[in-house]
C-alpha positions as CSV (number, residue, x, y, z in Angstrom):
1,X,-91.5,49.9,21.3
2,X,-88.6,51.3,23.4
3,X,-87.1,47.8,23.7
4,X,-87.4,47.3,20.0
5,X,-85.6,50.6,19.3
6,X,-82.8,49.6,21.7
7,X,-82.3,46.2,20.0
8,X,-82.2,48.0,16.6
9,X,-79.5,50.3,17.9
10,X,-77.5,47.4,19.3
11,X,-77.8,45.6,16.0
12,X,-76.7,48.6,14.0
13,X,-73.7,49.2,16.3
14,X,-72.8,45.5,16.0
15,X,-72.9,45.6,12.2
16,X,-70.9,48.8,12.1
17,X,-68.2,47.2,14.3
18,X,-68.0,44.2,12.0
19,X,-67.5,46.4,8.9
20,X,-64.3,48.0,10.0
21,X,-63.2,51.1,8.1
22,X,-59.5,50.6,7.4
23,X,-59.0,53.6,5.0
24,X,-60.8,56.9,5.1
25,X,-60.3,60.0,3.0
26,X,-61.4,63.4,4.4
27,X,-61.8,66.5,2.2
28,X,-59.0,65.6,-0.2
29,X,-58.0,68.5,-2.5
30,X,-55.3,68.3,-5.2
31,X,-54.4,70.7,-8.0
32,X,-51.7,70.9,-10.6
33,X,-51.2,74.6,-11.1
34,X,-54.6,76.1,-11.7
35,X,-56.1,72.8,-12.7
36,X,-58.2,71.2,-10.0
37,X,-57.8,67.4,-10.0
38,X,-59.8,66.4,-6.9
39,X,-62.1,68.7,-4.9
40,X,-63.2,68.0,-1.3
41,X,-63.4,64.2,-1.8
42,X,-64.4,62.2,1.3
43,X,-65.1,58.5,1.5
44,X,-64.5,55.3,3.6
45,X,-63.3,51.9,2.5
46,X,-64.0,48.8,4.6
47,X,-61.9,45.7,5.4
48,X,-62.6,42.5,3.4
49,X,-64.4,44.4,0.6
50,X,-63.6,45.3,-2.9
51,X,-64.1,49.1,-3.1
52,X,-64.3,50.5,-6.7
53,X,-63.6,54.0,-7.8
54,X,-65.1,54.7,-11.2
55,X,-65.3,57.8,-13.5
56,X,-64.4,59.1,-16.9
57,X,-60.8,59.3,-18.2
58,X,-59.3,62.4,-16.7
59,X,-61.7,62.6,-13.8
60,X,-58.9,62.2,-11.3
61,X,-59.3,58.6,-10.2
62,X,-55.7,57.6,-10.6
63,X,-54.4,60.8,-9.0
64,X,-56.7,60.1,-6.0
65,X,-55.2,56.6,-5.7
66,X,-51.7,58.1,-5.8
67,X,-52.7,60.5,-3.1
68,X,-53.8,57.5,-1.0
69,X,-50.4,55.8,-1.2
70,X,-48.3,58.9,-1.0
71,X,-47.0,59.0,-4.6
72,X,-48.7,62.4,-5.0
73,X,-48.8,65.0,-2.2
74,X,-52.2,66.4,-1.5
75,X,-52.9,70.1,-1.1
76,X,-55.2,69.6,1.9
77,X,-57.2,66.9,3.6
78,X,-56.6,63.7,5.5
79,X,-55.7,60.1,4.5
80,X,-56.5,57.9,7.5
81,X,-55.1,54.3,7.6
82,X,-57.0,52.6,10.5
83,X,-57.3,56.0,12.1
84,X,-53.7,57.0,11.5
85,X,-53.2,60.2,9.4
86,X,-50.7,59.2,6.7
87,X,-50.0,62.8,5.8
88,X,-48.8,63.7,9.3
89,X,-46.8,60.5,10.0
90,X,-43.0,60.8,10.5
91,X,-41.0,59.2,7.6
92,X,-40.3,56.0,9.7
93,X,-44.0,55.4,10.3
94,X,-44.8,56.0,6.6
95,X,-42.1,53.5,5.6
96,X,-43.6,50.9,8.0
97,X,-47.1,51.5,6.6
98,X,-45.9,51.1,3.1
99,X,-45.0,47.5,4.0
100,X,-48.7,46.9,4.6
101,X,-49.6,48.1,1.1
102,X,-49.7,46.0,-2.1
103,X,-49.9,47.6,-5.5
104,X,-51.2,46.2,-8.8
105,X,-50.1,48.7,-11.4
106,X,-51.8,49.3,-14.7
107,X,-50.2,47.0,-17.2
108,X,-48.7,44.9,-14.4
109,X,-45.3,46.8,-14.4
110,X,-43.3,43.7,-14.1
111,X,-39.5,43.9,-14.5
112,X,-38.7,42.6,-18.0
113,X,-35.1,41.6,-17.0
114,X,-36.3,39.5,-14.0
115,X,-38.0,36.1,-14.1
116,X,-41.5,35.6,-12.7
117,X,-40.0,34.3,-9.5
118,X,-37.6,37.2,-9.2
119,X,-40.4,39.7,-9.7
120,X,-42.4,38.2,-6.9
121,X,-39.5,38.0,-4.5
122,X,-38.5,41.6,-5.2
123,X,-40.7,43.2,-2.6
124,X,-39.8,40.5,-0.1
125,X,-36.1,41.4,-0.5
126,X,-36.9,45.1,0.0
127,X,-39.3,44.9,2.9
128,X,-38.6,41.6,4.8
129,X,-35.7,39.7,6.4
130,X,-36.7,36.4,4.8
131,X,-34.1,33.9,3.7
132,X,-33.8,33.0,0.0
133,X,-35.5,29.7,0.8
134,X,-38.4,31.5,2.6
135,X,-38.8,34.0,-0.3
136,X,-39.0,31.2,-2.9
137,X,-41.5,29.3,-0.7
138,X,-43.6,32.4,-0.5
139,X,-43.4,33.1,-4.2
140,X,-44.5,29.5,-4.9
141,X,-47.5,29.9,-2.6
142,X,-48.5,33.2,-4.2
143,X,-48.2,31.7,-7.7
144,X,-50.3,28.7,-6.7
145,X,-52.9,31.1,-5.2
146,X,-53.3,32.9,-8.6
147,X,-53.4,29.5,-10.4
148,X,-50.0,29.6,-12.1
149,X,-47.7,26.6,-12.3
150,X,-44.2,26.0,-13.8
151,X,-43.6,29.7,-14.7
152,X,-41.0,30.6,-12.1
153,X,-38.1,30.7,-14.5
154,X,-40.0,32.4,-17.4
155,X,-39.6,36.1,-18.2
156,X,-42.6,38.4,-18.7
157,X,-42.0,38.4,-22.5
158,X,-42.7,34.6,-22.4
159,X,-46.1,34.7,-20.8
160,X,-49.5,36.0,-21.9
161,X,-51.2,39.3,-20.9
162,X,-53.5,37.5,-18.5
163,X,-50.7,35.6,-16.9
164,X,-48.7,38.8,-16.4
165,X,-51.6,40.3,-14.5
166,X,-51.8,37.2,-12.3
167,X,-48.0,37.4,-11.7
168,X,-48.5,41.1,-10.8
169,X,-51.2,40.1,-8.3
170,X,-48.9,37.4,-6.8
171,X,-46.2,40.0,-6.4
172,X,-48.7,42.4,-4.8
173,X,-49.9,39.9,-2.2
174,X,-46.4,38.4,-1.5
175,X,-45.6,40.7,1.5
176,X,-49.1,39.8,3.0
177,X,-50.5,43.3,2.8
178,X,-53.4,44.7,4.7
179,X,-54.3,47.1,1.8
180,X,-54.4,46.3,-1.9
181,X,-54.5,49.0,-4.6
182,X,-55.3,48.1,-8.2
183,X,-55.1,50.6,-11.0
184,X,-57.1,49.4,-14.0
185,X,-56.4,45.7,-13.4
186,X,-58.3,44.7,-16.6
187,X,-56.7,47.2,-18.9
188,X,-55.8,45.5,-22.2
189,X,-57.4,42.1,-21.4
190,X,-60.2,40.3,-23.2
191,X,-63.6,40.1,-21.5
192,X,-63.1,36.4,-20.4
193,X,-59.7,37.0,-18.8
194,X,-61.0,40.2,-17.2
195,X,-63.7,38.2,-15.4
196,X,-61.0,35.8,-14.2
197,X,-58.9,38.7,-12.8
198,X,-61.9,40.2,-11.1
199,X,-62.9,37.0,-9.4
200,X,-59.3,36.5,-8.3
201,X,-59.1,40.0,-6.7
202,X,-62.4,39.4,-5.0
203,X,-61.4,35.9,-3.7
204,X,-58.1,37.2,-2.4
205,X,-59.8,40.2,-0.7
206,X,-62.1,37.9,1.2
207,X,-59.6,35.2,1.9
208,X,-57.0,37.5,3.4
209,X,-59.4,40.1,4.8
210,X,-57.7,42.8,2.8
211,X,-59.0,46.4,2.2
212,X,-59.0,46.5,-1.6
213,X,-59.4,49.7,-3.7
214,X,-59.8,49.2,-7.5
215,X,-59.6,52.0,-10.0
216,X,-61.6,51.0,-13.1
217,X,-63.9,52.1,-15.9
218,X,-64.9,48.5,-16.6
219,X,-68.6,48.1,-15.9
220,X,-68.3,44.3,-15.8
221,X,-66.0,44.8,-12.8
222,X,-68.5,47.1,-11.2
223,X,-71.3,44.5,-11.5
224,X,-69.2,41.5,-10.6
225,X,-67.2,42.7,-7.6
226,X,-68.3,46.2,-6.6
227,X,-69.1,45.8,-2.9
228,X,-68.8,49.6,-2.7
229,X,-68.7,51.9,-5.7
230,X,-67.5,55.6,-5.6
231,X,-68.3,57.6,-8.7
232,X,-65.9,60.6,-9.4
233,X,-67.3,63.3,-11.6
234,X,-66.2,66.9,-12.2
235,X,-63.3,66.2,-9.8
236,X,-65.7,65.5,-6.9
237,X,-67.3,62.4,-5.3
238,X,-70.6,62.5,-7.2
239,X,-72.2,59.3,-6.0
240,X,-71.5,56.2,-3.8
241,X,-73.3,52.9,-3.3
242,X,-73.1,49.3,-4.2
243,X,-73.2,47.2,-7.4
244,X,-76.9,46.6,-6.6
245,X,-78.0,50.1,-5.9
246,X,-76.2,51.4,-9.0
247,X,-78.9,49.7,-11.1
248,X,-81.6,51.8,-9.5
249,X,-80.0,55.2,-9.2
250,X,-81.6,58.3,-10.7
251,X,-78.3,60.2,-10.7
252,X,-78.1,61.7,-14.2
253,X,-74.3,62.0,-14.5
254,X,-73.8,58.4,-13.3
255,X,-76.4,57.0,-15.6
256,X,-74.9,58.9,-18.5
257,X,-71.5,57.4,-17.7
258,X,-72.7,53.8,-17.2
259,X,-75.5,53.3,-19.6
260,X,-74.0,54.5,-22.8
261,X,-74.9,51.3,-24.8
262,X,-78.3,50.0,-25.7
263,X,-77.5,46.7,-24.0
264,X,-76.7,48.4,-20.6
265,X,-79.8,50.6,-20.9
266,X,-82.0,47.5,-21.4
267,X,-80.3,45.9,-18.4
268,X,-81.2,48.9,-16.2
269,X,-84.8,48.9,-17.5
270,X,-85.2,45.2,-16.7
271,X,-83.8,45.7,-13.2
272,X,-86.2,48.5,-12.5
273,X,-89.1,46.5,-13.9
274,X,-88.2,43.7,-11.5
275,X,-88.3,46.1,-8.6
276,X,-91.7,47.4,-9.6
């Protein structure tokens, strides 16, 4: 029995080593005046996985994301990138770390006055020493990776909403980031296009071994790509698990948030019946 226990310990440590935590939040607190936005939020995000943060509108999801990337200053806590505390870094280190971060903003946030190609090469001009030829080559690679062709010279107003999101993803991965942050990537998209974007984010996460954090309230995204799911409620981390365990949770607040429709309630009942 002792040998078995030792083997189990070794197996557990091996698995833990493979699932490298690249981003960790420790006791994050943020308030605007007297209004608490996040309270004592702690969680870990692993490399090569799509990590989803869900919750009601106004629950503090987007503010939490902004705290992670330094767009909002936290009141207290730690934001650890591969063990490095972002909040205590000198400015030069922060600037270097930001080169490792890709952002997919809600709505895409493309520059209307720039072509698709110029939008994608923009972060390359800011953060790299690439030549013009190298930047265009990288832009073409990223566009091909998101399955877009012959759009380089088009402007955002000349492409569809789904194409804009794919261009935004191409721009986010252009600097070859280690971290990818996505704020409501499916906002304003039809269900079919949303699934395409979800799968693309998942594929890119695995292919480039990126640590991906997605802010969403789209339950299709949760079920499709939620390797890890963190539920924010009452400004706190209320629950965490996977897209599989979420079907079997007895957490009342989480169930009230997810299973608001008759269809989703039936889906949960079927999943529980299967387990029984």
